[in-house]
LOKEDREN-804900 format. One record per residue: residue number from 1; x negated, z negated, y negated of N, C-alpha, C, O in turn. Coordinates in nm, 4 decimals. Each point is the difference from the previous one (the first is absolute). Layout:
# residues N
<NUM,<X,Z,Y>,<X,Z,Y>,<X,Z,Y>,<X,Z,Y>>
...
END
This chain:
# residues 73
<1,<2.2245,-7.7379,-0.8200>,<-0.0024,-0.1438,-0.0245>,<-0.0676,-0.0266,-0.1332>,<-0.1009,0.0622,-0.0332>>
<2,<0.1566,-0.1539,-0.0421>,<-0.0633,-0.0518,-0.1208>,<-0.0560,-0.1377,0.0351>,<0.0718,-0.0996,-0.0102>>
<3,<-0.2000,0.0920,0.0516>,<-0.0550,-0.1227,0.0574>,<0.0141,-0.1241,-0.0878>,<0.0393,-0.1056,0.0496>>
<4,<-0.0701,0.1157,-0.1766>,<0.0049,-0.1198,-0.0832>,<0.1426,-0.0500,-0.0203>,<0.0205,-0.1154,-0.0377>>
<5,<0.0772,0.2006,0.0624>,<0.1396,-0.0395,-0.0147>,<0.0669,-0.0229,0.1349>,<0.1172,-0.0374,0.0048>>
<6,<-0.1887,0.0589,0.1038>,<0.0486,-0.0168,0.1366>,<0.1205,0.0879,0.0312>,<0.0852,-0.0363,0.0811>>
<7,<-0.0788,0.1523,-0.1463>,<0.1123,0.0923,0.0185>,<-0.0377,0.1066,0.1020>,<-0.1072,0.0600,-0.0079>>
<8,<0.1973,-0.0371,0.1043>,<-0.0172,0.1058,0.0988>,<0.1281,0.0812,0.0046>,<0.1082,-0.0511,-0.0288>>
<9,<-0.1213,0.1785,0.0653>,<0.1172,0.0868,0.0083>,<-0.0140,0.0878,0.1234>,<-0.1096,0.0444,0.0342>>
<10,<0.2222,-0.0200,0.0320>,<0.0032,0.0872,0.1179>,<0.1158,0.0972,-0.0168>,<0.1061,-0.0365,-0.0506>>
<11,<-0.1272,0.1604,0.0932>,<0.1023,0.1039,-0.0143>,<0.0341,0.0561,0.1372>,<-0.0813,-0.0040,0.0924>>
<12,<0.2049,0.0574,-0.0805>,<0.0422,0.0511,0.1298>,<0.1047,0.1089,-0.0082>,<0.0182,0.0634,-0.1040>>
<13,<0.0497,-0.0430,0.2138>,<0.0989,0.1059,0.0123>,<0.1230,-0.0268,-0.0863>,<0.0370,-0.1141,-0.0277>>
<14,<0.0242,0.2250,-0.0133>,<0.1268,-0.0029,-0.0746>,<-0.0051,-0.0871,-0.1242>,<0.0977,-0.0670,-0.0334>>
<15,<-0.2116,0.0679,-0.0352>,<-0.0118,-0.0689,-0.1278>,<-0.0220,-0.1492,0.0058>,<0.0103,-0.0676,-0.1024>>
<16,<-0.0405,0.0143,0.2196>,<-0.0181,-0.1449,0.0125>,<-0.1340,-0.0421,-0.0600>,<-0.1048,0.0569,0.0308>>
<17,<0.1112,-0.1585,-0.1177>,<-0.1200,-0.0610,-0.0572>,<0.0132,-0.1504,0.0170>,<0.1053,-0.0573,-0.0280>>
<18,<-0.2118,-0.0063,0.0736>,<-0.0040,-0.1458,0.0104>,<-0.1160,-0.0506,-0.0853>,<-0.1049,0.0639,-0.0083>>
<19,<0.1251,-0.1794,-0.0548>,<-0.1037,-0.0559,-0.0867>,<-0.0183,-0.1477,0.0301>,<0.0962,-0.0732,0.0234>>
<20,<-0.2213,0.0315,-0.0246>,<-0.0346,-0.1407,0.0153>,<-0.0685,-0.0455,-0.1286>,<-0.0878,0.0686,-0.0523>>
<21,<0.1282,-0.1830,0.0030>,<-0.0618,-0.0578,-0.1199>,<-0.0921,-0.1167,0.0342>,<-0.0557,-0.0644,-0.0889>>
<22,<0.0400,0.0374,0.2209>,<-0.0805,-0.1139,0.0439>,<-0.0991,0.0398,0.1100>,<-0.0162,-0.0712,0.0991>>
<23,<-0.0487,0.1844,-0.1182>,<-0.1039,0.0488,0.0914>,<0.0508,0.0238,0.1416>,<-0.0745,-0.0170,0.0965>>
<24,<0.2016,0.0566,-0.0837>,<0.0533,0.0373,0.1301>,<0.0705,-0.1092,0.0774>,<0.0448,0.0241,0.1121>>
<25,<-0.0335,-0.1430,-0.1678>,<0.0688,-0.1075,0.0719>,<0.1502,0.0253,0.0083>,<0.0613,-0.0262,0.1035>>
<26,<-0.0017,0.0764,-0.2104>,<0.1421,0.0348,-0.0001>,<0.0162,0.1383,-0.0629>,<-0.0813,0.0416,-0.0824>>
<27,<0.1878,0.0294,0.1224>,<0.0242,0.1359,-0.0463>,<0.1444,0.0128,-0.0467>,<0.0896,-0.0667,0.0516>>
<28,<-0.0686,0.1536,-0.1502>,<0.1356,0.0315,-0.0438>,<0.0111,0.1513,-0.0181>,<-0.0991,0.0684,-0.0254>>
<29,<0.2211,-0.0182,0.0390>,<0.0259,0.1423,-0.0167>,<0.0100,0.0314,-0.1496>,<0.0618,-0.0747,-0.0759>>
<30,<-0.1222,0.1841,0.0351>,<0.0030,0.0469,-0.1383>,<0.0869,0.1243,-0.0053>,<-0.0167,0.0899,0.0824>>
<31,<0.1084,-0.0827,-0.1765>,<0.0856,0.1172,-0.0172>,<-0.0852,0.1188,-0.0434>,<-0.0684,-0.0056,-0.1022>>
<32,<0.0731,0.1140,0.1815>,<-0.0830,0.1162,-0.0317>,<0.0781,0.1095,-0.0719>,<-0.0581,0.0787,-0.0748>>
<33,<0.1888,-0.0731,0.0968>,<0.0793,0.1037,-0.0641>,<-0.0160,0.1366,0.0620>,<0.0420,0.0999,-0.0584>>
<34,<-0.1030,-0.0936,0.1776>,<-0.0198,0.1283,0.0668>,<0.0258,-0.0152,0.1494>,<-0.0051,-0.1103,0.0545>>
<35,<0.0328,0.2226,0.0105>,<0.0211,0.0023,0.1448>,<-0.1132,0.0743,0.0715>,<0.0024,0.0120,0.1225>>
<36,<-0.1019,0.0383,-0.1974>,<-0.1097,0.0737,0.0635>,<-0.0937,-0.0968,0.0700>,<-0.0090,-0.1169,-0.0374>>
<37,<-0.0607,0.1659,0.1391>,<-0.0986,-0.0823,0.0691>,<-0.1178,-0.0267,-0.0932>,<-0.0485,0.0899,-0.0688>>
<38,<0.0039,-0.2141,0.0679>,<-0.1131,-0.0422,-0.0822>,<-0.1147,-0.0341,0.0939>,<0.0207,-0.0630,0.1037>>
<39,<-0.1418,0.1047,-0.1400>,<-0.1095,-0.0176,0.0956>,<-0.1324,-0.0414,-0.0603>,<-0.1010,0.0004,0.0704>>
<40,<0.0972,-0.0352,-0.1939>,<-0.1263,-0.0445,-0.0572>,<0.0243,-0.0911,-0.1180>,<0.0982,0.0160,-0.0725>>
<41,<-0.1872,-0.1117,0.0529>,<0.0105,-0.0866,-0.1165>,<-0.1405,-0.0313,-0.0498>,<-0.0957,-0.0043,0.0773>>
<42,<0.0858,-0.0172,-0.2072>,<-0.1278,-0.0374,-0.0582>,<0.0246,-0.0769,-0.1285>,<0.1033,0.0162,-0.0650>>
<43,<-0.1996,-0.1002,0.0292>,<0.0111,-0.0834,-0.1187>,<-0.0935,0.0510,-0.1086>,<-0.1134,0.0389,0.0282>>
<44,<0.1603,-0.0389,-0.1503>,<-0.0819,0.0274,-0.1178>,<-0.0120,-0.1319,-0.0744>,<0.0833,-0.0335,-0.0843>>
<45,<-0.1884,-0.0407,0.1170>,<-0.0142,-0.1337,-0.0575>,<-0.0187,0.0036,-0.1507>,<0.0437,-0.0916,-0.0697>>
<46,<-0.1082,0.1961,0.0178>,<-0.0205,0.0112,-0.1440>,<0.1305,0.0093,-0.0757>,<0.0124,-0.0537,-0.1101>>
<47,<0.0854,0.1218,0.1686>,<0.1308,0.0165,-0.0635>,<0.1023,-0.1004,0.0530>,<0.1139,-0.0030,-0.0467>>
<48,<-0.1546,-0.0799,0.1449>,<0.0893,-0.0976,0.0624>,<0.1236,0.0678,0.0598>,<0.1127,-0.0462,-0.0181>>
<49,<-0.1360,0.1566,0.0895>,<0.1093,0.0806,0.0551>,<-0.0228,0.0230,0.1487>,<-0.1121,0.0265,0.0437>>
<50,<0.2202,-0.0370,0.0337>,<-0.0015,0.0396,0.1403>,<0.0669,0.1355,0.0109>,<0.1029,0.0238,-0.0632>>
<51,<-0.1604,0.0657,0.1431>,<0.0499,0.1361,0.0174>,<0.0301,0.0262,0.1463>,<-0.0710,-0.0481,0.0883>>
<52,<0.1763,0.1244,-0.0629>,<0.0361,0.0416,0.1349>,<0.0245,0.1499,-0.0043>,<0.0654,0.0497,-0.0917>>
<53,<-0.1177,0.0234,0.1909>,<0.0235,0.1442,0.0047>,<0.0705,0.0355,0.1306>,<-0.0037,-0.0744,0.0980>>
<54,<0.0687,0.1924,-0.1006>,<0.0746,0.0402,0.1172>,<0.0302,0.1479,0.0023>,<-0.0607,0.0791,-0.0722>>
<55,<0.1562,-0.0431,0.1571>,<0.0394,0.1393,0.0185>,<0.0480,0.0617,-0.1311>,<0.0417,-0.0691,-0.0929>>
<56,<-0.0495,0.2007,0.0896>,<0.0515,0.0790,-0.1118>,<-0.0632,-0.0384,-0.1331>,<0.0626,0.0151,-0.1049>>
<57,<-0.1857,-0.0646,0.1082>,<-0.0704,-0.0351,-0.1225>,<0.0461,-0.1283,-0.0653>,<-0.0287,-0.0229,-0.1175>>
<58,<0.0995,-0.0614,0.1908>,<0.0502,-0.1249,-0.0581>,<-0.1163,-0.0905,-0.0406>,<-0.0941,-0.0197,0.0768>>
<59,<0.1016,-0.0342,-0.1967>,<-0.0930,-0.1011,-0.0475>,<0.0821,-0.1082,-0.0684>,<0.0681,0.0251,-0.0994>>
<60,<-0.0757,-0.1451,0.1540>,<0.0739,-0.1131,-0.0562>,<-0.1005,-0.0981,-0.0562>,<-0.1084,-0.0181,0.0556>>
<61,<0.1450,-0.0457,-0.1672>,<-0.0884,-0.0966,-0.0636>,<0.0766,-0.1265,-0.0330>,<0.1178,0.0047,-0.0353>>
<62,<-0.1855,-0.1175,0.0469>,<0.0611,-0.1281,-0.0341>,<-0.1049,-0.0880,-0.0644>,<-0.1115,-0.0120,0.0508>>
<63,<0.1467,-0.0499,-0.1633>,<-0.0899,-0.1010,-0.0543>,<0.0388,-0.1346,0.0592>,<0.1024,-0.0109,0.0675>>
<64,<-0.1813,-0.0891,-0.0916>,<0.0198,-0.1293,0.0667>,<0.1253,-0.0740,-0.0437>,<0.0449,-0.0898,0.0712>>
<65,<0.0123,0.1234,-0.1840>,<0.1182,-0.0705,-0.0465>,<0.1308,0.0591,0.0490>,<0.1062,-0.0564,-0.0264>>
<66,<-0.1109,0.1680,0.0965>,<0.1219,0.0703,0.0409>,<0.0369,-0.0318,0.1434>,<-0.0857,-0.0328,0.0821>>
<67,<0.2139,0.0429,-0.0533>,<0.0496,-0.0203,0.1362>,<0.0295,0.1331,0.0684>,<0.0518,0.0006,0.1116>>
<68,<-0.0833,0.1118,-0.1752>,<0.0244,0.1303,0.0596>,<-0.1185,0.0915,-0.0286>,<-0.0953,-0.0382,-0.0679>>
<69,<0.1034,0.1572,0.1203>,<-0.0988,0.1042,-0.0284>,<0.0718,0.1155,-0.0676>,<0.1170,0.0258,0.0282>>
<70,<-0.1850,0.0424,-0.1155>,<0.0588,0.1157,-0.0673>,<-0.0629,0.1273,0.0526>,<-0.1213,0.0090,0.0184>>
<71,<0.2073,0.0895,0.0054>,<-0.0449,0.1263,0.0560>,<-0.0509,0.0908,-0.1102>,<0.0672,0.0210,-0.1009>>
<72,<-0.1874,0.0329,0.1214>,<-0.0612,0.0959,-0.0921>,<-0.0304,0.1265,0.0759>,<-0.0468,-0.0064,0.1137>>
<73,<0.0718,0.1211,-0.1728>,<-0.0321,0.1274,0.0660>,<-0.1150,0.0654,-0.0712>,<-0.0433,0.1084,0.0391>>
END
């Protein structure tokens, strides 16, 4: 979560990512570009980046202006 921006992110099976821009009141699906299970997320407030990690070393990153996440290995 990026508290000052009220951004939250949740990750799940088969590449599912959901994001809230209003502190969890509403959620939308974010395109992950992967089918691997995702099981962790964390925010880097200094870089204004949300990160999601998953199986097979998957690391996805999204800045606040994007509607998707990009896969990094």
